[in-house]
N, C-alpha and C positions, 0 to 999 in steps of 0.2 A: 435399508436405504443405497441406492447405487450412485457415486458423486463421481464424475468426471472433473480431474483436476489438472490446467495447464499451471507451467511454472512450478510444479508439486517438488523440485529438487531447492525449493528457494528457501529464503525466511520463514515467510507466511505460508506458503504452499506447505512445506514440509511439517511445521506445528499443525497444519490443518489435516493432513494425512494421518500424522498420529492421534490426533483428537478423536477423528473418526473411526480410525481402526479399533481405538481401545472401547469404544462402546457399539463394536459389531456390526459397522458399516462397510461397505466396499468403496473402496477408494481406487479409481481406475486413472492411471498418468497418462497424459498426453506427452509423448516422447518422442524426441528427434535421432534416437538411432532406432536400428530394429527392435521392434517388440521380442520381448523376453518371454511373456506370460502373458494370461488371460487378465490380469491388472495390468497392463501398457496397450498404448492404441499408438502408433506413429505418426506423426505429422511433419509436413514441410510448409509453414505458411509461405516462407520466400516465393516456393513454387506453386501454391495454391493445393499442395496434397493433403488429403486427409480421408482416411475410410468412413465415408458417413455411417456405412451401417452398422458399425461397431457403436456407436450413439444409440442407435435405436433403443428404446424403453427405459434410459437410465432417468433416475427420480432428479435430478440436479447437476448443472454445471457450474463449477469455479474460474474462472479465466483470470488468472495472474501472470502469465509471462509477459517478457517484455526485459529489452536490453536495460541495465542499469544506468539511471541517468547519470550519476556522481563517479560511476567505476573508471572513466577516462576521460582526460582534458577535451573540453569541445572543438571541434573544428568543422566545419559545412558539412564533410562524411561523415562525423561521427553524429550529429545532430539528425542526419539524413538517417543513419542507422537505426538510434531512438525512436525516432518517431514512425520509421516504418514497421520496427518488431512488433509494435502495438496496433497501428491500423490494418497491416496485415493478417494477421495472429486473430484477429478480434472480429474482422469482414469474414476471412475464411470461417471461423468457427460459428459466427451467427449464420452464415446461409447456410453452412450447414445443419445448423438446428433447425433453422425454418423448412428445412427441405423433409424432414423425418414425418414416417407416419405416426409413429407413437411418440413423440415431442416429451421434452422434460417439464416439469412443472416448474423451476425456476432458474434463470440465467444470472450469475453473481458475475459482473466483468469489472474487472479493476480500474482505477483511476488513481486522482491524487489531490491534496489538498492546495497543489502548484495550480489549479483550474482558477484559482481566485487572486494569483498576483499579490501584491503589496499591499495590504489592506490597512495597514496603523494599526491604530488603537480601535477600531470598528469591532463590532461583533458582528461573523459573519454565519450566515445560514445557508443551507441548499439553495435559498431562493433570490440569492446574490448571484450577479453576472461573472464571466471569466474576465481575468485580467488582460492585460498589454503584453504580457511576457513571453518567450519563447514555451516554457514548460505549459502557460495555460495554453498556449495553441496546441501542445500534443495532447491534454485530457480533451478540450473540446472534440478534436478529430479523432482521439481514440474513445469517446463516450459516442461519438456520431454512426462509428462503425457497428454497435450494438442493434443498430434499429431494425435490422431485417429479422432478429430473435422477436425483438418487443410486437413488429407489426405482424410478426404470425402467429400473437397469441400466445406467449411464451413470457410469463412475468419476470421483467429485465430488470436489475438495480446495479447503479454503475457504483461503486463505492471510494467514496474519495479519503482516502486514507494520509494520516498526518504520520509525525515522525515515530516509528515502533520501538521501543523498548523490549530488548530483549540480549540477553546473555550472549548468545552466539551467531551473530552476523548484523546484516543490516548496515544502513550507512552510519547510524548511531553509535553501532556497537565498534567504529573505528576509532572513535572519541576516546572511548573506556580504556585502553591504556595508558594514553597520557595522565589519567586522574589519580589510575592505579599509582603511577609513580609521582605523583603530587606536581604535575605539569599541566595539569588542566586550569582553566580560566574561561570568564567568559569572552563572547566573542563581539569586538569591536565596543559599542557603547552599551552593549546587553540590555537594553530597552526593548527588543525586537520580541512578538507575542509567540512561543513556539508552541504548537499543537501536537499534544503528543498520544500515543494510547500503549498501552503494555499488551504484548504479544498474546498473551492468555484473554484480552479482551478483543482483541483484533479477530480470534479464532472465534470466540462466543460470536462475536456480531455476525460474521460470516454464516456461522450454522444459523441462528436467528435467522437472517433474511432468506436463507433456503427453505424455512420452517413458517415462516409466515407471511400474510398478505401484505408486503411491502414492494414498491417500485417504484424506480428512478432514482433520481440521486439520492445517495446518500453519505453525510459524512460520518467518516469512522475516526473519532479522536474519543479522548475523555473531555469530560464535560469541565473541567477545570485546568485550561491551558494557562500557561507561565511565562515571564518573562525570559529571555535567554539567562540572564545572571542568576535568577533564583533556579533554575534546573543545575547552573553549574553550581551553585552553592549546594543544592540538596545533593547531586552525584558526589561531589566532596566529600559530605558528611557521610554518606554509606561506606566509603573507603578511608575514613578516617583520614583524609588527607587536606592540606591548603589548597584554597581556591583563588589566591591573591593575585596570579598572574592573569594580563590581558592581553589578549590575543589580536592584533591591530587588524583593520580590515584588508590594510593592502599585504600581509602575509599570504592568506588563503585565495587572493585576490591575485597573487603573483603565480603561484602555485599551481592553483587550478584554471586560470584565467578569470575576467572579474564579472562574466555573464553566470557563468557555471557557479562560482563562489558566491555571489549576491544570490541565486536561486536556490542555494541549498542551504544558506547560514544566515543570511542579512534580510530575508523577508520577512514581516511581520504579518501575523495570518492567527487571530483570535476566534478561533473555529470554535461553533456551539453544533454539537450532532443533534439538532433538533426534532429530525427525521426518528432517531431512535429513542429518543426520548419521549417522543409523542406516544408511541407504538409500544411502550413501556419495556425497552430493555431497560436491564440493570446492571449498569459495570460493576466488577469485582473490585477493580480497583479504579477508584473516581480522582484518588488524589494523589498527586507527584512522590510525596514520600512514600507511601506504601508500594508504591508500583515501582521505584527504584531498587525497594530494599528487598522486595518479594524477587525482580531480576537479577540484582548483582549486590545483595547482602552477604556481607559472610559473617555476622554474626548469628 
């Protein structure tokens, strides 16, 4: 199988490349520099540049590229960059795929559980409407840009990913050093629902969607979300460190700005991966303790 991947150097993309190649498949990376070999295709989403002929005959495309939502403090300019890095790339890629003679069977395009906004204690499936936040707006516009591929008959899924548990990066990885030194604690009141997924299951789910007849939005989260305080306690247990500290909400809001901090840390999202469950996907790590021990365990 030949799979084209954007964002192949990121946390999820690099893990997906390793998984595909380990099983003998060909992973072709979309890169912003001059291509250095047959497994790279140069593209420039901001300027609408992509060699469409290089995509002819591939089996699937996974689109994960986009500026990190939490990498920098939000300003009007930064918010524009975050939004356009997703809409421009998705539009360019979807239109290119739609124009091909030998179209791929599947297009898996990124999104996030931020689509839903703050849902309190409600159990949320893919049928729920979007929230009113800036991140919700990003996800709505991001997903809409995949329409040319879908309209051209390519089976298209938009993956709404939760907090990815991985030992070597990502937004969650930034919290890990605090817990290793015994400085971790719950965020604010600790009652917000956090929907998470192990990096292993994230990759397995993407590969499942490449191979199975699934289309539309798909929640990529484990079936057992937990509250902020529970995740904190379990992570402390993995590192054998106390977690009695509480990070007051004003701290992250002062550091990151209120809107960004709220979007990253203080939204309550109790997500159910209904579509994956209905299609028979089996999680390797459905429960948080096992997922954390697998990702970060030292014993």
